[in-house]
N, C-alpha and C positions, 0 to 999 in steps of 0.2 A: 318430373319433369320438370327440369332447369327451370327457373325465374324469370332468364333470359327468350327461353324459346316460348315460353307463355307470352311473357309482355311483346316479342313481335308477332307471334300469332294473332292474338287481339288485337294491337296495332293495328292490319289489315282491315280488321271486323268495323273498325271506326268510322261513320256516317263523311266526317269530313274527309277522308282519306279516300273514301269510295268513290265522293261526291268528283274528286279533282279529275279531270282530261285526261293527263298524262296516266292515271291510276288505271280509267275506265279504255284509255288505248292497249295499253298493258296487258289488261283482261280479254282485250278482245281477240290478241294474236295468240296467246299465253293460256289463259284459262284461269279461273279463280284458285282451284286445287294445284296450278303448277306454282303460282305465285308463292304460297301460304305455304308450301314445301320449300319454295327454294330461301323461303324469308326463316323458317325454322332452321330449313340444313346451316344457313349463314351463323345464325344464333348459335347453333351446339359449335360449329365449327369453332367460333370464336372465344366455347367457353372454354372447350379442350384448348385453346391455346393458351387464353388466361391461365390454364385451371396448371394449378403447378403436378410435375409428373406424370403429364397423362401419356403413356405407351402402348399401342395397340399391338399386338402378335398376329393373331390371326382376324381375316376380316374379307367378308364380299360383299360389297357395298354397291349400292346404287340409287340417287338422289330418285328416280323415276322408276319405283318397283312398281311389279305385275300382281294378280291375282292373290288373294289369300286363300291358303287349306284351312281345314280343321280336323283334327287336331295337328299339330308342325311340331317335327323334332328337324333339328339338323346339327348331322355330325360335325366334329372337326378336331383335326389333330395337333396340339399346342407344340410350339417351341418354348415355352415359359414354364418354370415349375409353378406356377402362380397364376389366380387373375382376381381381380376384385371387383371387376365391375364386366355390362354387357353392354349394346348398345342393339336394338331393332329399330326396323323400321313402320309404324302403324299409318295404316290406310282408312282413316277412321270418316271420311267425308262419301264412303261410296253411299248412292243415294236409297239403292234397296237394302246395305246392309251397316244403315250409319251409326259408327260407332257410339253406345249412348252414353259413356262417361264411367270412371271406376279404375277401382286399381288392379293391376296387372304384377305380376313375378314372372320370373324363370327359374327351373331346375336344371342342375346341373349335374348329370348321368354319367357314367362310369363305364366303357367298354360299349359306348356307339349306341346304336336305337334299342329304347327300354330297357335298359342297364338299371342298376343300380341309383337312385337317386342320393348322389354324394351330399350337395349343397341346396338350396332354395333363398335366391335373393329377397332381400328388401323390399316388402309394397312400393309402386309407383304410383298415384294417382296421374290417369290421363286423361284429359278433358274431353269434354264433348265434341263428335267430329273433327279430332282434331288429327292431324296431316304434318307427319314431320319425323323427325329419330326422338328415340325414349332411352335414356338413360337409367340401368338396373344397379345396384351396388349390393355387397353382401357384407354382411358383418363381420365376417371373418376373412382372411384373403382365402381363398379356395386353394389346396396344393395340386399339382399336377405332377405326373409322369411325361417329359419331353417324350413324343414319339408314337404314346400312345393317344386311343382313340376313345375325345366323347363326345357327347353330346348336350345340347342345348334345348328347351323346351319352353316356350311362353306359357303361362297362362294365367288364371283372371279369377279374381273374388268374388265375382257377379255372374248369374249362368248366362251367359253368354261367351263364345271364344273369342279371346283378343286377333283384331284385324291385321298379323303384319303381314307384311308383302314379302313377296319375294321377285329372284329375277331370272333372267334366260342366260343370264352368267355365270358360269357351273364354277361352284369353289370344289378345288381337284383334291381337297383333303378328306371328304366326307361327304357321305350320301345325304339326301335331303326326301324326309317322311313325310307327305300330306294326306290329309283323308285317312279313312276310316280301314283300308285296306288294309295297312300294316308294311306296302311293300314301296319300297323308294319310288319316287317321278322323276325320272329320267328329263336331263335338260332345262332341270329347275333348284335353286339353291336360295334360302331366306336368305336375307339381307341382315346382315350383321356384321360388329364387332367385339372382340373380347380380347382386354388387356385388363391396364392398371391406367385407374383415375379416370378412366370413360364415364363414370355415373354423373358428377358436377352437379349434384342434389346436396344440402337445401337449396344452394344457390353458386352461380359462378364469383370469381374475382370479385369484388368491389369494385374493383377500375371498371369493367365490360356493366353493371350495370347504371354505373354513373353516363359511360358513354350511349348505353339506349336512353337512360332517363331524358339525357339533355338534347337526343335529337329528336324524340319526342315531342318533348316541351316549345324545340324549334321550328318543329312542322306545325302544331297547333297554333301557334301564336302569328304566325304568317299563313295562313290557310283560312283560318274560320274570321278574320274581317273581310276577307274577300268572297266568300261564301257568303258571309252574314248581308254586306252591300249589295251584291245581286239580289235578294228575295225582296220583292215590292211590298212597298206597306199596305195595310188594306186601308180604304178609300175615307172609313170613318176619323181614321187616326192621323191622313195625312193634313197639314197646317197650309191653310191659303197665306197667303204672302199679303203684310201687313201694306192699305193702300195703293192696291191692283184691285178693278172695276172688274167685273161681269159685263159680258155683251149685255149692251140695254141697260146695263147701271144708268141714271142722272145723277149721280151723289159728285161730286167735286172732288176730284183726287186732291188729298191733301196736300199743302203747298202751294200750289197754283191757283191764281184769283181767276174768278167770274167771271166771263165777259158776257153781258144782254145782248140778245140776240138784236140787230141794227146797228151798234155803235162798233 
């Protein structure tokens, strides 16, 4: 998972960000999952922009994916003669099926569903309960024949199927297979991209990291003092102003002459 995506994702979890009134208002209107997914999508998009030579061949992208099927295979028909990376969209924050964290990878199969595996990506670690795009890179570019059918298959290194989302926007050049039936699922496709330079791992361009770092630093320096000032001090740490008397005190105030009664 690109470092910029991880930074932005964790940034939305910081206590002082969660306490901001504007952030709370945004959560009420859109929900935490939508906010975090949008932040991760923005970071991934910026990573691709700053990355060198990123090219998308086939894609069926949706920033608000639907349900997850186990297992999953998505057929695709390339126009490029190779690919070196794939992007999928993890839905890791589902309450009942929360992703526990772990490494995932993608198989490329020749001839469509359940064809022979011709390449497997490097493992990519996906954080606990992560929502957003995940990039997978291959050690060597995978040669493809334009116009022929292939399929991509997400797998995991842990005893848990990866939670990659689908969409009702159907990809026209390949079928989606989900579940154990071995039959294509109509009206559904995997959310995916494949092409060149889409992995952006282990980290994106330094310029993007500098921008994200400066943004986080500025937000912290502006917001943190305001939050601290709004927190009341405990009574035993409050300091009384010197020279002020409590009601009923008969002690004279320093700097003022005492006047005897009757004079």
